[in-house]
C-alpha positions as CSV (number, residue, x, y, z in Angstrom):
1,M,10.4,-15.8,-7.4
2,A,7.4,-17.1,-9.6
3,S,4.0,-17.3,-8.1
4,K,2.0,-20.4,-7.8
5,E,-0.1,-19.6,-10.6
6,Q,2.9,-18.9,-12.9
7,Q,4.4,-22.2,-12.0
8,D,1.1,-23.9,-12.8
9,T,0.8,-22.4,-16.3
10,D,1.5,-24.7,-19.1
11,P,4.5,-23.1,-21.0
12,F,3.3,-24.4,-24.3
13,M,0.0,-23.0,-23.9
14,A,1.5,-19.7,-22.8
15,M,3.8,-19.5,-25.9
16,E,1.0,-20.4,-28.4
17,S,-1.2,-17.9,-26.6
18,L,1.4,-15.2,-27.1
19,R,2.0,-16.3,-30.6
20,A,-1.6,-15.9,-31.4
21,A,-1.9,-12.6,-29.6
22,L,1.1,-11.2,-31.4
23,A,-0.2,-12.4,-34.8
24,E,-3.4,-10.5,-34.2
25,V,-1.3,-7.3,-34.3
26,G,0.8,-8.4,-37.3
27,I,3.9,-9.3,-35.1
28,T,6.0,-12.4,-35.4
29,L,8.8,-13.2,-33.0
30,P,10.8,-15.7,-35.1
31,S,12.8,-17.3,-32.1
32,L,9.8,-17.6,-29.7
33,R,10.0,-21.2,-28.2
34,L,10.1,-23.1,-24.9
35,D,13.1,-22.9,-22.8
36,L,13.9,-26.5,-22.5
37,A,17.1,-26.0,-20.4
38,S,14.9,-25.1,-17.4
39,P,11.8,-27.2,-17.5
40,A,10.8,-26.8,-14.0
41,L,10.7,-23.0,-14.4
42,N,8.1,-23.2,-17.2
43,L,9.9,-20.5,-19.1
44,V,9.3,-19.1,-22.7
45,E,12.1,-18.0,-24.7
46,L,11.1,-14.7,-26.5
47,G,14.4,-14.6,-28.5
48,R,15.9,-11.9,-30.5
49,V,14.1,-9.6,-32.9
50,S,15.0,-6.8,-35.4
51,S,14.8,-3.3,-34.1
52,G,11.9,-2.8,-36.4
53,V,9.9,-5.7,-34.8
54,A,10.9,-4.3,-31.2
55,V,9.5,-0.8,-32.1
56,R,6.2,-2.4,-33.4
57,L,5.8,-4.5,-30.3
58,A,6.3,-1.5,-28.2
59,E,3.7,0.4,-30.1
60,A,1.3,-2.5,-29.9
61,L,1.8,-2.6,-26.1
62,Q,1.3,1.2,-25.8
63,R,-2.0,0.9,-27.8
64,G,-3.3,-1.9,-25.5
65,G,-2.9,-4.5,-28.5
66,R,-5.5,-2.6,-30.8
67,K,-4.5,-2.2,-34.4
C-alpha cells in the first residue's frame, strides 16, 4: 500500500525528476511516462529498456548516481 507521502507526490514532477537524474548519468528510459490507466495511484511507467541500458542503470545505482 502506498504511503500518504507517495499518494501526494505529483506523478509528472516525479517522472521529470527521474528523467533529469538519469540524464545526469547519461541514461535515457525511452518509455518513461505517466501511467494514465491508474490516475488515483500516481504511477510512473518506467517501460522497457535494452539490456545495455539496464546494466548501465544498475551500475549507476551501485555507484550512488556518481559518474
